[in-house]
N, C-alpha and C positions, 0 to 999 in steps of 0.2 A: 509578548506575556511572560515567557520563560525569564527572563532576566528579572522581571517584577517578582516572579514565585520564586527564583531563587532567594533574592533578597528578604523576601517576606517570609519565607521559611527560616532563614538565617536568624532572623528577628522574633520569630514566633517560638521555634522550637529549639534553637542552638544545635542544630546538628553538626556533625564533622563535616566539614567542607576541604575538598582538597582540589588544588590547581597545578596541572601540569601542561604547559603551553596551551595547546588548541583544545584540550579536555579539563574539563570541569565535573567533579564528583560530588553529589550530595547524598548523604547517608541520613535516613530518617533517624529520630532517636529509638533504641532496641525496643521500647516499650510500645510505640506506635506502629512500626513497621520494619520487616526484616527486608533488605534489599537495597537499592540504591535508584538515583536519578543520575542519568549520564548526558551532559550537554557538550556536543562538538561544535566549535567555532570553525567551520569551514572556510568561509570568507565573509567579507563585510557585509550584513544584512543576510546572511544565509546560514541556516544553523540544524543541527541534527540533534533530537533529541530522545533518549530511549530511557523508559521508565520500567523497571523491573521490581516489584514491590509486593509483599505479602503482608496483607494488613492485621495487625493485632488489636487494634482500635479504629473506631470510626474518626473520619478527619475530613474537616471542611476548612477550605482555604479560601479567603475573600480578597481580591485586589482590584485594581484600576489600570485599563490599559489606555494609556493616553494616545501613543502616536499608532499609525497603520500598522498593523500586523496580518500576515496571511498564514494560515497553516493547514498542511495535508497530514493528517494523522491516521495511522494504522492501528487498530486496536486488535490485538492478537489473541489476548486472554482478557476476562473480568468487564463487569459493568461498571459505568461511571455515571454520575448525574453532574450534568454541566448545565450552568444559569449564567446567561447573560441580558443584562438590562431586564431583568425581571421575566425573561423566557427561558423555560427549561426544557432540556435537550438529553436523551439518554444514549449512551453509547455502549454497544454490546459486541460478543465475539465476531471476528473476522469482518468488521464493517470499516470502510473508509469514511472518514469525515473530515469535509472541507470548510474552513471556518475564515472569516474575516472579522476582526476587532479594531473598532477606532471609537475613541472617545465612549468605551464602554465599560461597565461595572460587571465583574465576573466573579464567579464561585465555583469550585471543584469540590465535589464531595466524593470519597471515597470509603467504603463499607468495611466493617471488622471481619475478618475471615476471608476477604476477597484477594485472589492472585491477580495483580495486574501487570500486563505485558503490552507496552505501546511504543511504536516508532514515530516519531513527529518531525516533519520537516519547516520549519519556521524562515518565511522570506518578509524582509519589509517591502513596501509598495515599490520602491525603487529598484530593488532586486528582480522583484516579478519582471518590472519592464526588460530589466537588462537581459535576463535570461529566455523570455518568452516575447520578444517584441513582435516576431511574425506572427505568432499566435494572436496576441492582443490585437494587432492590426485587422486580422480576418473577423474579431468578434470584438470590437470595442465597445459595441453598447451593452453586451452583457457584462463584459467586464467594469465598466462604468457604473452600472446598476449594482452590481456587488461590492465595488469599493467606495460605499455611500458612507460618508462620516455620521456618526451616532447611530449607527444601526449595527446589530451584529448579525452576521450571515452565517447559516450552518446548514450544509446539505450532508447527506448520507447515503452511500451505496454500498453495496456488498461487495468484498474484495475477491480476487480470483486466484489462480494456482500460478500465473506467470507473476503476478505481483509478490505472491507469498514465497516464492522461489528466491527473488530479490530481497525480499525482509531478512529471510533466513541468512543470506550471503552477508547482511549487515551485522546481523546480531552475532554471526560466527567470523568476524573479520579476522583474516589470519595475519595481518601486519600491525605495525606500530609505527610510532614516529611520524615523519612526513610520508613515508609509503603508506601508512594507515591512513593518513588525512587525505591523500589522493583517491585510495580505494573507496573510502565513505563518501565521498564528494561525487565520485563517478556513481555510485550505486543510487545515492540519493538523487542525481540527475536523471539516473535511470527511471525511477519510481515517479518523478514528476513528469518524464516525456511520457511513458507509458499511459500515464492517467490521463494528461491533457489530449494524447492522440486519441483515446476512445472517446474523450468528451467531445472532440473536435469532429469524429467520425459520426457519432451521434446527432451532433447538430446539424451536418451536412445531409445526412439519410432523411432527418425530420423534414428539410426543406426540399428534398427530391421527390419524394412521393408520400400520399396519404395511407400510411399503415394504420390499420385499426388497433385497437388496444389488445382484442384478441389473438391479431397476429403477431404483435410483439410479444405477447406471452408465450407464443408457440415456439418462436425463435429463441426465446431464453429459455424454454423448457428444452429446447434441441441442444442448445450449450450445456445444459447440468446435464442431460442424458448422455452426451459424449464423454464429459468428464468423469462420470460412473462407470463408463463401460470402455475405458481407454484399453484394457487389456484385452477385449474380445476383438474379433473382426468387424470392422464398422464399415458399412454401404450407405449411400443416399437412401436407398429401399430401407434398409434397417431401422434408420433414424426415421423417414417418413411415416414407417409403419407403427413405430412406437409412439411417435407424437401425435399422427392422425393429421398429418399435413400432405399435400402432394409435393412430388419432386419439385416441381417447376418454382413453387412458391418458397420452398425451402432453401434452394441455391440463390434466388432473388433475394431473398430475406437476408441471408448472410452478406451478401454484396453489398446491399443498400443500407441495410441497419448496422452492419459489424464492420463493413470495408475490408472483407476478407472473402476467401471462398472456404465452402465447407473442408475440403480436404486440408487447406492450409491451415486451417483452424483446428482440425485433427492432430496434423503432424506438430504444431507448436504446443499444443496441450501435451501431447505424449512426450515430447523433448523437455517441457517444463518439467513434467512430473518426474521423467527420467533424472533431470538434474537434482532434484528436489531427493529423490532417494539416494543418488550417489552422495551428496552432501551428508546424510543421515549414516550412510555407510554400514547398514545392517544386510545389505545385499551385496552378492558378487555382481559383475557385469552382466553375465548369463540372466540370472535371476531378475535384474533390472528390465533387460530386453523382453523378457516374456511378459513382465508386470505391466510395461506399456505397450504391448500389442505388437511387437515383434517377434515372431518366432524364430527367424533367422539373426545370430547375434552379430554376423557379419555385417548384414544390410543394417542392422542399428547401428553400429560403430561407424558406418560410412555417412549415415544421414547425421548422426550426432556431430562428427569432425566437420562436416559441411557447415554447420549450425555453428559451432563454437570453435573451430580450429583445431580443437584436440581430440584425441580419442576418448571413450568413457574410462578406459583404465588409467591413461594420464590424467584425467580430471579428478579422480578419486585422490590423487598425491598433490594436487596443487588447488583444490577448491577454497 
């Protein structure tokens, strides 16, 4: 779709269009928007799209997507109105949207005054099978129903802190040229891997045990509670008491619904937040350690190095 969108924008608005090897940059006319759309051609059928725009005017783009296209979109800021084959979808802050378009009429509306920041991964159907063959084998029926000609598919989920860290690494890519291309490809694959791993674990959990809607909501509440209290001492008991769930169901829910243990989830969230804080660079290592629940900076440094291969101090300079 973005190849079509780039061509359509060029014809409609006559924007400044710059091409440098694998990187294509599209500037809207200044009376319409401030900012740019950057398209990275990582491999055949595999693209990364970053849209960073402050809209001065409302703008609608209409096009037709003939060939199959899969998109995993991460909406960091701003709301957009998306229509496909006369069905309307809204995207909001901190949401992930998974969509498939084939033989579809598409329109995208952006409103005046909006700041839009999105990261999108686009794959052709052949590229999907190349990169995720094993996943597709395990869940072919679901994929076949999703990749159905003449129907636009659109699914939305909230993002989480682990994905947000990878998104920030993409937005702050420290490299250029072929090194930058390899870096962005690795991060795009990381986003896809994390997303599909979560999707696969949830599907396996659904077929393992019957969990009530209330049970699932409590596990989601536990996840959110953990993220809000990363700087505090967290125990199984403190989570159970806060959410109103017994210890056994809490631990079983994390294993079967999320594919992890409670303490592994806590550690991963703490390290992801630490990574994010180090990227921002407004805190020193000791402050970051305390902010993610490690009162002993040496212990924090050891856990961080075990996860990422370098110390927090080193990470600040190579992020």
